PDB file of N, CA, C and O in Angstrom:
ATOM      1  N   UNK A   1       0.824  -1.172  -0.039  1.00  0.00           N
ATOM      2  CA  UNK A   1      -0.010   0.013   0.030  1.00  0.00           C
ATOM      3  C   UNK A   1       0.861   1.231   0.000  1.00  0.00           C
ATOM      4  O   UNK A   1       1.850   1.324   0.726  1.00  0.00           O
ATOM      5  N   UNK A   2       0.487   2.174  -0.850  1.00  0.00           N
ATOM      6  CA  UNK A   2       1.257   3.455  -0.859  1.00  0.00           C
ATOM      7  C   UNK A   2       0.954   4.329   0.286  1.00  0.00           C
ATOM      8  O   UNK A   2      -0.168   4.316   0.793  1.00  0.00           O
ATOM      9  N   UNK A   3       1.882   5.076   0.711  1.00  0.00           N
ATOM     10  CA  UNK A   3       1.648   6.091   1.699  1.00  0.00           C
ATOM     11  C   UNK A   3       0.922   7.276   1.184  1.00  0.00           C
ATOM     12  O   UNK A   3       1.219   7.691   0.064  1.00  0.00           O
ATOM     13  N   UNK A   4       0.027   7.851   1.863  1.00  0.00           N
ATOM     14  CA  UNK A   4      -0.616   9.070   1.424  1.00  0.00           C
ATOM     15  C   UNK A   4       0.418  10.129   1.148  1.00  0.00           C
ATOM     16  O   UNK A   4       0.302  10.824   0.139  1.00  0.00           O
ATOM     17  N   UNK A   5       1.438  10.298   1.998  1.00  0.00           N
ATOM     18  CA  UNK A   5       2.466  11.255   1.849  1.00  0.00           C
ATOM     19  C   UNK A   5       3.295  11.117   0.549  1.00  0.00           C
ATOM     20  O   UNK A   5       4.009  12.046   0.172  1.00  0.00           O
ATOM     21  N   UNK A   6       3.198   9.966  -0.126  1.00  0.00           N
ATOM     22  CA  UNK A   6       3.869   9.656  -1.399  1.00  0.00           C
ATOM     23  C   UNK A   6       3.090  10.234  -2.608  1.00  0.00           C
ATOM     24  O   UNK A   6       3.656  10.346  -3.695  1.00  0.00           O
ATOM     25  N   UNK A   7       1.854  10.585  -2.439  1.00  0.00           N
ATOM     26  CA  UNK A   7       1.077  11.077  -3.483  1.00  0.00           C
ATOM     27  C   UNK A   7       1.482  12.464  -3.967  1.00  0.00           C
ATOM     28  O   UNK A   7       1.835  13.335  -3.171  1.00  0.00           O
ATOM     29  N   UNK A   8       1.426  12.658  -5.295  1.00  0.00           N
ATOM     30  CA  UNK A   8       1.737  13.919  -5.865  1.00  0.00           C
ATOM     31  C   UNK A   8       0.543  14.943  -5.712  1.00  0.00           C
ATOM     32  O   UNK A   8      -0.606  14.537  -5.535  1.00  0.00           O
ATOM     33  N   UNK A   9       0.820  16.133  -5.779  1.00  0.00           N
ATOM     34  CA  UNK A   9      -0.348  17.132  -5.746  1.00  0.00           C
ATOM     35  C   UNK A   9      -1.345  16.823  -6.772  1.00  0.00           C
ATOM     36  O   UNK A   9      -2.537  16.978  -6.506  1.00  0.00           O
ATOM     37  N   UNK A  10      -0.942  16.368  -8.006  1.00  0.00           N
ATOM     38  CA  UNK A  10      -1.772  16.154  -9.086  1.00  0.00           C
ATOM     39  C   UNK A  10      -2.723  14.927  -8.663  1.00  0.00           C
ATOM     40  O   UNK A  10      -3.942  14.927  -8.834  1.00  0.00           O
ATOM     41  N   UNK A  11      -1.991  13.897  -8.094  1.00  0.00           N
ATOM     42  CA  UNK A  11      -2.844  12.810  -7.649  1.00  0.00           C
ATOM     43  C   UNK A  11      -3.889  13.130  -6.571  1.00  0.00           C
ATOM     44  O   UNK A  11      -5.021  12.649  -6.607  1.00  0.00           O
ATOM     45  N   UNK A  12      -3.473  13.937  -5.640  1.00  0.00           N
ATOM     46  CA  UNK A  12      -4.392  14.413  -4.577  1.00  0.00           C
ATOM     47  C   UNK A  12      -5.549  15.185  -5.240  1.00  0.00           C
ATOM     48  O   UNK A  12      -6.709  14.983  -4.879  1.00  0.00           O
ATOM     49  N   UNK A  13      -5.253  16.033  -6.170  1.00  0.00           N
ATOM     50  CA  UNK A  13      -6.347  16.753  -6.901  1.00  0.00           C
ATOM     51  C   UNK A  13      -7.239  15.832  -7.589  1.00  0.00           C
ATOM     52  O   UNK A  13      -8.448  16.062  -7.572  1.00  0.00           O
ATOM     53  N   UNK A  14      -6.783  14.829  -8.183  1.00  0.00           N
ATOM     54  CA  UNK A  14      -7.470  13.796  -8.953  1.00  0.00           C
ATOM     55  C   UNK A  14      -8.471  13.101  -7.994  1.00  0.00           C
ATOM     56  O   UNK A  14      -9.633  12.871  -8.330  1.00  0.00           O
ATOM     57  N   UNK A  15      -7.962  12.783  -6.793  1.00  0.00           N
ATOM     58  CA  UNK A  15      -8.821  12.082  -5.727  1.00  0.00           C
ATOM     59  C   UNK A  15      -9.911  12.969  -5.350  1.00  0.00           C
ATOM     60  O   UNK A  15     -11.080  12.586  -5.389  1.00  0.00           O
ATOM     61  N   UNK A  16      -9.550  14.225  -4.960  1.00  0.00           N
ATOM     62  CA  UNK A  16     -10.589  15.179  -4.546  1.00  0.00           C
ATOM     63  C   UNK A  16     -11.611  15.441  -5.615  1.00  0.00           C
ATOM     64  O   UNK A  16     -12.802  15.516  -5.313  1.00  0.00           O
ATOM     65  N   UNK A  17     -11.194  15.583  -6.859  1.00  0.00           N
ATOM     66  CA  UNK A  17     -12.108  15.796  -7.962  1.00  0.00           C
ATOM     67  C   UNK A  17     -13.058  14.497  -8.152  1.00  0.00           C
ATOM     68  O   UNK A  17     -14.245  14.608  -8.459  1.00  0.00           O
ATOM     69  N   UNK A  18     -12.482  13.386  -7.961  1.00  0.00           N
ATOM     70  CA  UNK A  18     -13.265  12.112  -8.123  1.00  0.00           C
ATOM     71  C   UNK A  18     -14.379  12.006  -6.984  1.00  0.00           C
ATOM     72  O   UNK A  18     -15.525  11.632  -7.231  1.00  0.00           O
ATOM     73  N   UNK A  19     -13.946  12.360  -5.749  1.00  0.00           N
ATOM     74  CA  UNK A  19     -14.909  12.442  -4.630  1.00  0.00           C
ATOM     75  C   UNK A  19     -16.033  13.429  -4.923  1.00  0.00           C
ATOM     76  O   UNK A  19     -17.218  13.131  -4.775  1.00  0.00           O
ATOM     77  N   UNK A  20     -15.625  14.563  -5.326  1.00  0.00           N
ATOM     78  CA  UNK A  20     -16.541  15.627  -5.662  1.00  0.00           C
ATOM     79  C   UNK A  20     -17.622  15.187  -6.766  1.00  0.00           C
ATOM     80  O   UNK A  20     -18.827  15.422  -6.671  1.00  0.00           O
ATOM     81  N   UNK A  21     -17.033  14.547  -7.773  1.00  0.00           N
ATOM     82  CA  UNK A  21     -17.917  14.023  -8.806  1.00  0.00           C
ATOM     83  C   UNK A  21     -18.792  12.972  -8.363  1.00  0.00           C
ATOM     84  O   UNK A  21     -19.952  12.991  -8.772  1.00  0.00           O
ATOM     85  N   UNK A  22     -18.375  11.961  -7.509  1.00  0.00           N
ATOM     86  CA  UNK A  22     -19.153  10.988  -6.964  1.00  0.00           C
ATOM     87  C   UNK A  22     -20.400  11.534  -6.293  1.00  0.00           C
ATOM     88  O   UNK A  22     -21.520  11.057  -6.477  1.00  0.00           O
ATOM     89  N   UNK A  23     -20.130  12.582  -5.491  1.00  0.00           N
ATOM     90  CA  UNK A  23     -21.150  13.021  -4.653  1.00  0.00           C
ATOM     91  C   UNK A  23     -22.081  14.080  -5.309  1.00  0.00           C
ATOM     92  O   UNK A  23     -23.246  14.149  -4.917  1.00  0.00           O
ATOM     93  N   UNK A  24     -21.652  14.867  -6.238  1.00  0.00           N
ATOM     94  CA  UNK A  24     -22.416  16.021  -6.735  1.00  0.00           C
ATOM     95  C   UNK A  24     -22.560  16.072  -8.206  1.00  0.00           C
ATOM     96  O   UNK A  24     -23.432  16.816  -8.655  1.00  0.00           O
ATOM     97  N   UNK A  25     -21.780  15.341  -9.068  1.00  0.00           N
ATOM     98  CA  UNK A  25     -21.928  15.437 -10.575  1.00  0.00           C
ATOM     99  C   UNK A  25     -23.216  14.785 -10.865  1.00  0.00           C
ATOM    100  O   UNK A  25     -23.459  13.647 -10.465  1.00  0.00           O
ATOM    101  N   UNK A  26     -24.078  15.516 -11.580  1.00  0.00           N
ATOM    102  CA  UNK A  26     -25.391  15.105 -11.943  1.00  0.00           C
ATOM    103  C   UNK A  26     -25.547  15.251 -13.506  1.00  0.00           C
ATOM    104  O   UNK A  26     -25.593  16.357 -14.045  1.00  0.00           O
ATOM    105  N   UNK A  27     -25.622  14.102 -14.172  1.00  0.00           N
ATOM    106  CA  UNK A  27     -25.810  14.169 -15.586  1.00  0.00           C
ATOM    107  C   UNK A  27     -27.200  13.785 -16.096  1.00  0.00           C
ATOM    108  O   UNK A  27     -27.384  13.376 -17.243  1.00  0.00           O
ATOM    109  N   UNK A  28     -28.172  13.936 -15.185  1.00  0.00           N
ATOM    110  CA  UNK A  28     -29.572  13.464 -15.472  1.00  0.00           C
ATOM    111  C   UNK A  28     -30.266  14.499 -16.284  1.00  0.00           C
ATOM    112  O   UNK A  28     -31.346  14.209 -16.800  1.00  0.00           O
ATOM    113  N   UNK A  29     -29.709  15.763 -16.455  1.00  0.00           N
ATOM    114  CA  UNK A  29     -30.406  16.840 -17.177  1.00  0.00           C
ATOM    115  C   UNK A  29     -29.839  16.918 -18.550  1.00  0.00           C
ATOM    116  O   UNK A  29     -29.997  17.952 -19.199  1.00  0.00           O
ATOM    117  N   UNK A  30     -29.195  15.913 -19.040  1.00  0.00           N
ATOM    118  CA  UNK A  30     -28.663  15.975 -20.487  1.00  0.00           C
ATOM    119  C   UNK A  30     -27.275  16.624 -20.617  1.00  0.00           C
ATOM    120  O   UNK A  30     -26.804  16.897 -21.720  1.00  0.00           O
ATOM    121  N   UNK A  31     -26.658  16.855 -19.503  1.00  0.00           N
ATOM    122  CA  UNK A  31     -25.340  17.403 -19.464  1.00  0.00           C
ATOM    123  C   UNK A  31     -24.777  17.229 -18.013  1.00  0.00           C
ATOM    124  O   UNK A  31     -25.453  16.763 -17.096  1.00  0.00           O
ATOM    125  N   UNK A  32     -23.545  17.626 -17.895  1.00  0.00           N
ATOM    126  CA  UNK A  32     -22.851  17.381 -16.611  1.00  0.00           C
ATOM    127  C   UNK A  32     -23.006  18.805 -15.819  1.00  0.00           C
ATOM    128  O   UNK A  32     -22.549  19.857 -16.265  1.00  0.00           O
ATOM    129  N   UNK A  33     -23.709  18.693 -14.590  1.00  0.00           N
ATOM    130  CA  UNK A  33     -23.824  19.815 -13.723  1.00  0.00           C
ATOM    131  C   UNK A  33     -23.477  19.302 -12.368  1.00  0.00           C
ATOM    132  O   UNK A  33     -23.633  18.121 -12.055  1.00  0.00           O
ATOM    133  N   UNK A  34     -22.979  20.264 -11.534  1.00  0.00           N
ATOM    134  CA  UNK A  34     -22.777  19.953 -10.122  1.00  0.00           C
ATOM    135  C   UNK A  34     -24.138  20.338  -9.361  1.00  0.00           C
ATOM    136  O   UNK A  34     -24.651  21.451  -9.481  1.00  0.00           O
ATOM    137  N   UNK A  35     -24.631  19.393  -8.627  1.00  0.00           N
ATOM    138  CA  UNK A  35     -25.847  19.646  -7.984  1.00  0.00           C
ATOM    139  C   UNK A  35     -25.679  19.308  -6.453  1.00  0.00           C
ATOM    140  O   UNK A  35     -25.509  18.156  -6.056  1.00  0.00           O
ATOM    141  N   UNK A  36     -25.738  20.353  -5.670  1.00  0.00           N
ATOM    142  CA  UNK A  36     -25.587  20.100  -4.264  1.00  0.00           C
ATOM    143  C   UNK A  36     -26.657  19.266  -3.577  1.00  0.00           C
ATOM    144  O   UNK A  36     -26.488  18.746  -2.474  1.00  0.00           O
ATOM    145  N   UNK A  37     -27.825  19.167  -4.335  1.00  0.00           N
ATOM    146  CA  UNK A  37     -28.951  18.344  -3.812  1.00  0.00           C
ATOM    147  C   UNK A  37     -29.066  17.008  -4.451  1.00  0.00           C
ATOM    148  O   UNK A  37     -30.093  16.351  -4.280  1.00  0.00           O
ATOM    149  N   UNK A  38     -28.053  16.544  -5.199  1.00  0.00           N
ATOM    150  CA  UNK A  38     -28.104  15.297  -5.824  1.00  0.00           C
ATOM    151  C   UNK A  38     -28.316  14.185  -4.925  1.00  0.00           C
ATOM    152  O   UNK A  38     -27.666  14.129  -3.881  1.00  0.00           O
ATOM    153  N   UNK A  39     -29.219  13.235  -5.247  1.00  0.00           N
ATOM    154  CA  UNK A  39     -29.452  12.042  -4.414  1.00  0.00           C
ATOM    155  C   UNK A  39     -28.364  10.999  -4.698  1.00  0.00           C
ATOM    156  O   UNK A  39     -28.048  10.785  -5.869  1.00  0.00           O
ATOM    157  N   UNK A  40     -27.784  10.351  -3.710  1.00  0.00           N
ATOM    158  CA  UNK A  40     -26.817   9.318  -3.952  1.00  0.00           C
ATOM    159  C   UNK A  40     -27.000   8.233  -2.833  1.00  0.00           C
ATOM    160  O   UNK A  40     -27.485   8.508  -1.736  1.00  0.00           O
ATOM    161  N   UNK A  41     -26.619   7.105  -3.158  1.00  0.00           N
ATOM    162  CA  UNK A  41     -26.661   5.962  -2.232  1.00  0.00           C
ATOM    163  C   UNK A  41     -25.264   5.726  -1.550  1.00  0.00           C
ATOM    164  O   UNK A  41     -24.212   5.675  -2.188  1.00  0.00           O
ATOM    165  N   UNK A  42     -25.360   5.593  -0.244  1.00  0.00           N
ATOM    166  CA  UNK A  42     -24.119   5.430   0.552  1.00  0.00           C
ATOM    167  C   UNK A  42     -23.316   4.266   0.026  1.00  0.00           C
ATOM    168  O   UNK A  42     -22.097   4.375  -0.111  1.00  0.00           O
ATOM    169  N   UNK A  43     -23.988   3.108  -0.288  1.00  0.00           N
ATOM    170  CA  UNK A  43     -23.276   1.930  -0.761  1.00  0.00           C
ATOM    171  C   UNK A  43     -22.634   2.182  -2.084  1.00  0.00           C
ATOM    172  O   UNK A  43     -21.529   1.690  -2.313  1.00  0.00           O
ATOM    173  N   UNK A  44     -23.261   2.929  -2.989  1.00  0.00           N
ATOM    174  CA  UNK A  44     -22.583   3.217  -4.306  1.00  0.00           C
ATOM    175  C   UNK A  44     -21.395   4.214  -4.115  1.00  0.00           C
ATOM    176  O   UNK A  44     -20.366   4.092  -4.779  1.00  0.00           O
ATOM    177  N   UNK A  45     -21.551   5.128  -3.260  1.00  0.00           N
ATOM    178  CA  UNK A  45     -20.472   6.059  -3.005  1.00  0.00           C
ATOM    179  C   UNK A  45     -19.223   5.285  -2.377  1.00  0.00           C
ATOM    180  O   UNK A  45     -18.074   5.479  -2.777  1.00  0.00           O
ATOM    181  N   UNK A  46     -19.541   4.421  -1.394  1.00  0.00           N
ATOM    182  CA  UNK A  46     -18.505   3.593  -0.795  1.00  0.00           C
ATOM    183  C   UNK A  46     -17.797   2.752  -1.834  1.00  0.00           C
ATOM    184  O   UNK A  46     -16.571   2.652  -1.829  1.00  0.00           O
ATOM    185  N   UNK A  47     -18.593   2.124  -2.759  1.00  0.00           N
ATOM    186  CA  UNK A  47     -18.029   1.336  -3.814  1.00  0.00           C
ATOM    187  C   UNK A  47     -17.085   2.158  -4.723  1.00  0.00           C
ATOM    188  O   UNK A  47     -15.976   1.740  -5.057  1.00  0.00           O
ATOM    189  N   UNK A  48     -17.568   3.295  -5.083  1.00  0.00           N
ATOM    190  CA  UNK A  48     -16.741   4.236  -5.870  1.00  0.00           C
ATOM    191  C   UNK A  48     -15.487   4.700  -5.179  1.00  0.00           C
ATOM    192  O   UNK A  48     -14.425   4.750  -5.800  1.00  0.00           O
ATOM    193  N   UNK A  49     -15.579   5.042  -3.903  1.00  0.00           N
ATOM    194  CA  UNK A  49     -14.461   5.402  -3.153  1.00  0.00           C
ATOM    195  C   UNK A  49     -13.324   4.301  -3.082  1.00  0.00           C
ATOM    196  O   UNK A  49     -12.127   4.533  -3.253  1.00  0.00           O
ATOM    197  N   UNK A  50     -13.887   3.066  -2.802  1.00  0.00           N
ATOM    198  CA  UNK A  50     -12.902   1.920  -2.829  1.00  0.00           C
ATOM    199  C   UNK A  50     -12.226   1.781  -4.178  1.00  0.00           C
ATOM    200  O   UNK A  50     -11.041   1.449  -4.209  1.00  0.00           O
ATOM    201  N   UNK A  51     -12.899   2.013  -5.296  1.00  0.00           N
ATOM    202  CA  UNK A  51     -12.289   1.886  -6.599  1.00  0.00           C
ATOM    203  C   UNK A  51     -11.231   3.017  -6.768  1.00  0.00           C
ATOM    204  O   UNK A  51     -10.127   2.770  -7.251  1.00  0.00           O
ATOM    205  N   UNK A  52     -11.595   4.266  -6.357  1.00  0.00           N
ATOM    206  CA  UNK A  52     -10.658   5.292  -6.407  1.00  0.00           C
ATOM    207  C   UNK A  52      -9.375   5.022  -5.598  1.00  0.00           C
ATOM    208  O   UNK A  52      -8.278   5.233  -6.115  1.00  0.00           O
ATOM    209  N   UNK A  53      -9.491   4.559  -4.344  1.00  0.00           N
ATOM    210  CA  UNK A  53      -8.420   4.268  -3.496  1.00  0.00           C
ATOM    211  C   UNK A  53      -7.564   3.065  -4.165  1.00  0.00           C
ATOM    212  O   UNK A  53      -6.334   3.106  -4.135  1.00  0.00           O
ATOM    213  N   UNK A  54      -8.155   2.162  -4.673  1.00  0.00           N
ATOM    214  CA  UNK A  54      -7.471   1.099  -5.406  1.00  0.00           C
ATOM    215  C   UNK A  54      -6.653   1.614  -6.604  1.00  0.00           C
ATOM    216  O   UNK A  54      -5.521   1.193  -6.840  1.00  0.00           O
ATOM    217  N   UNK A  55      -7.264   2.523  -7.332  1.00  0.00           N
ATOM    218  CA  UNK A  55      -6.582   3.099  -8.503  1.00  0.00           C
ATOM    219  C   UNK A  55      -5.349   3.852  -8.129  1.00  0.00           C
ATOM    220  O   UNK A  55      -4.444   3.969  -8.956  1.00  0.00           O
ATOM    221  N   UNK A  56      -5.259   4.349  -6.985  1.00  0.00           N
ATOM    222  CA  UNK A  56      -4.064   5.092  -6.509  1.00  0.00           C
ATOM    223  C   UNK A  56      -3.168   4.309  -5.623  1.00  0.00           C
ATOM    224  O   UNK A  56      -2.243   4.850  -5.016  1.00  0.00           O
ATOM    225  N   UNK A  57      -3.450   2.947  -5.536  1.00  0.00           N
ATOM    226  CA  UNK A  57      -2.573   2.158  -4.726  1.00  0.00           C
ATOM    227  C   UNK A  57      -2.705   2.312  -3.177  1.00  0.00           C
ATOM    228  O   UNK A  57      -1.811   2.000  -2.391  1.00  0.00           O
ATOM    229  N   UNK A  58      -3.876   2.807  -2.838  1.00  0.00           N
ATOM    230  CA  UNK A  58      -4.123   3.111  -1.404  1.00  0.00           C
ATOM    231  C   UNK A  58      -4.926   2.098  -0.575  1.00  0.00           C
ATOM    232  O   UNK A  58      -5.440   2.412   0.499  1.00  0.00           O
ATOM    233  N   UNK A  59      -5.019   0.825  -1.131  1.00  0.00           N
ATOM    234  CA  UNK A  59      -5.687  -0.237  -0.498  1.00  0.00           C
ATOM    235  C   UNK A  59      -4.610  -1.157   0.122  1.00  0.00           C
ATOM    236  O   UNK A  59      -3.668  -1.584  -0.546  1.00  0.00           O
ATOM    237  N   UNK A  60      -4.788  -1.438   1.410  1.00  0.00           N
ATOM    238  CA  UNK A  60      -3.841  -2.324   2.064  1.00  0.00           C
ATOM    239  C   UNK A  60      -3.887  -3.714   1.445  1.00  0.00           C
ATOM    240  O   UNK A  60      -4.959  -4.225   1.123  1.00  0.00           O
ATOM    241  N   UNK A  61      -2.655  -4.352   1.273  1.00  0.00           N
ATOM    242  CA  UNK A  61      -2.510  -5.735   0.761  1.00  0.00           C
ATOM    243  C   UNK A  61      -2.856  -6.801   1.932  1.00  0.00           C
ATOM    244  O   UNK A  61      -3.313  -7.918   1.688  1.00  0.00           O
ATOM    245  N   UNK A  62      -2.614  -6.372   3.079  1.00  0.00           N
ATOM    246  CA  UNK A  62      -2.879  -7.250   4.241  1.00  0.00           C
ATOM    247  C   UNK A  62      -3.217  -6.299   5.471  1.00  0.00           C
ATOM    248  O   UNK A  62      -3.144  -5.075   5.353  1.00  0.00           O
ATOM    249  N   UNK A  63      -3.559  -6.866   6.551  1.00  0.00           N
ATOM    250  CA  UNK A  63      -3.865  -6.105   7.768  1.00  0.00           C
ATOM    251  C   UNK A  63      -2.679  -5.432   8.329  1.00  0.00           C
ATOM    252  O   UNK A  63      -1.741  -6.086   8.785  1.00  0.00           O
ATOM    253  N   UNK A  64      -2.694  -4.104   8.308  1.00  0.00           N
ATOM    254  CA  UNK A  64      -1.457  -3.391   8.729  1.00  0.00           C
ATOM    255  C   UNK A  64      -1.941  -2.303   9.774  1.00  0.00           C
ATOM    256  O   UNK A  64      -3.081  -1.847   9.682  1.00  0.00           O
ATOM    257  N   UNK A  65      -1.159  -1.931  10.668  1.00  0.00           N
ATOM    258  CA  UNK A  65      -1.459  -0.956  11.622  1.00  0.00           C
ATOM    259  C   UNK A  65      -1.643   0.388  10.933  1.00  0.00           C
ATOM    260  O   UNK A  65      -0.892   0.736  10.022  1.00  0.00           O
ATOM    261  N   UNK A  66      -2.678   1.164  11.390  1.00  0.00           N
ATOM    262  CA  UNK A  66      -2.914   2.517  10.893  1.00  0.00           C
ATOM    263  C   UNK A  66      -1.764   3.378  11.445  1.00  0.00           C
ATOM    264  O   UNK A  66      -1.239   3.159  12.537  1.00  0.00           O
ATOM    265  N   UNK A  67      -1.411   4.365  10.616  1.00  0.00           N
ATOM    266  CA  UNK A  67      -0.339   5.347  11.147  1.00  0.00           C
ATOM    267  C   UNK A  67      -0.922   6.653  11.408  1.00  0.00           C
ATOM    268  O   UNK A  67      -0.220   7.568  11.837  1.00  0.00           O
TER     269      UNK A  67
END
């Protein structure tokens, strides 16, 4: 598992953008809009977050102590 401190600024920005999109990007109106009232499922968001963390190598390979 990568350490968070090893991430570049660009990677941190990508992660933040990804989380923002998961929660607020709404394409139900025929285009992409940020909607602060967008409905979302906790399970879907958690699944997407897990995928994002995996993409950046932030998923532990085994049980490890938190730092």
